[in-house]
C-alpha positions, 0 to 999 in steps of 0.5 A: 896569935893574931885574932880578928874580932867582928862585933855583930850584935842584932839590935841595930836601931837605925837600920833593922838587922844592919849587920846582915843586910845585903851590900853588893850581893853579900851580907854586910858583916861578911865583908869583914869576915872575908877580909879577916880570912883573906889576911894571911897574918891573921890566925883566927876570925871570930864573930861576937854576936848575941844572935843565933841567926847571925852566928849561923851565917858567920859559921857558913862563911867559915868564921868562928863564933863567940856567943855574946851575952845580952848585957854586952849587946846593948846600945851603950855597951862599950866596945872594950867590954866586948873585946875583953869578953872575947879575950876570955875565950881566946888566947891572943897577943893582938886583936884586930877589930874589924867593924862590920859597918866599915866594909871597904877596908882592903887587906893592905890596910890591915897589913899596914896596921899589923906592920905599924904595931911592931914599931917601938912604943906602940900600944895600938893602931887605928885607921883614919881618913882626912876629915871633910869638915875642918874645925879650923876652917868651917866648923863652929858652935852656936852660943847664947842668943844664937851667936855664931862662935867661930872657928871651933878650933883656933889655928893660931893664925887666920885661916881664910882658905881650906887649903891653909887649915891644918890637916885633921883626921877622923876615925873611920872604924876600918881597922883597929889593932890592939895589944892584949894587955892594953885591952885587959887594962880597959883601953883601945886608945893610949898616948902610944896609939898610931894611925894609918891613913885610908882614902875616903872611898874606902872609909865609908861607915854605914849607919843609915839607909843613905849610907847603904845607897852611897856604898852601893853607888861606890861599888856600882861605879867601881870607885871601890875594888876589894881584894878578897 
C-alpha cells in the first residue's frame, strides 16, 4: 500500500494559519491533498493535524485525517516522529510525504519518485532543485575580525565563473518517498537515498508573506501550471 501523508499542524509562527491560507483560490494544504488524490499510484491520502478546523477542511476535500497529539505538533518536532505516528494507525509499504508548503509539485514529480524507489538499493527518494547560490562560487563565512573566508567549499581548483562550479542541489520539500522500515528505524535519509530534480518554478517553498506573494505571481503569470 502507498500512503500519502500531508503534515499540517496549526501553530505556524511565520504566517498565521499558513497551511490553510488561500493560494490561487484554494487553501495551501489543499494543493497537496489534490496532488495526492490525483496520483493514481497512491492508495490513500491522510492529513496529520492537531487542529479540528484543519481536520474538517481536509475531510471536505476527501482526505482522511490522523489526529496528531500536541506533543507532536511543536516547532521542534522532527518529521520522522510524525511519520512514525501515522504508521501506527495506517498499514503502508511506502510513505509519500507531501509538504503543504511546497504546493507546485506535479503528478509527474510524484510518479518519478515512485518509479525511482523501485530501483535496487534504494531506501528513499527526495525531490531537489539546483541551488541558486553555489558554495563553490559565491558563498563563504565571516570569521574572526570580520575576515571573509571564501569559498565555503573548495572545488579543488579555482572557480572564477558560476558556470564552472560543480552543480549543487537543495531539497525543495516537494516529494519524499520512504520505505516503511526506514521510517520505523527513525530515518528519512540514508546512504541509499536517491534524488529527482525539479525545476525552480515548481520548487517554491512557502514560509513567509513574500513567499506567498511570489507564488501568487507565478500562478498569475502562468509560470506554473498544475495538472490536478
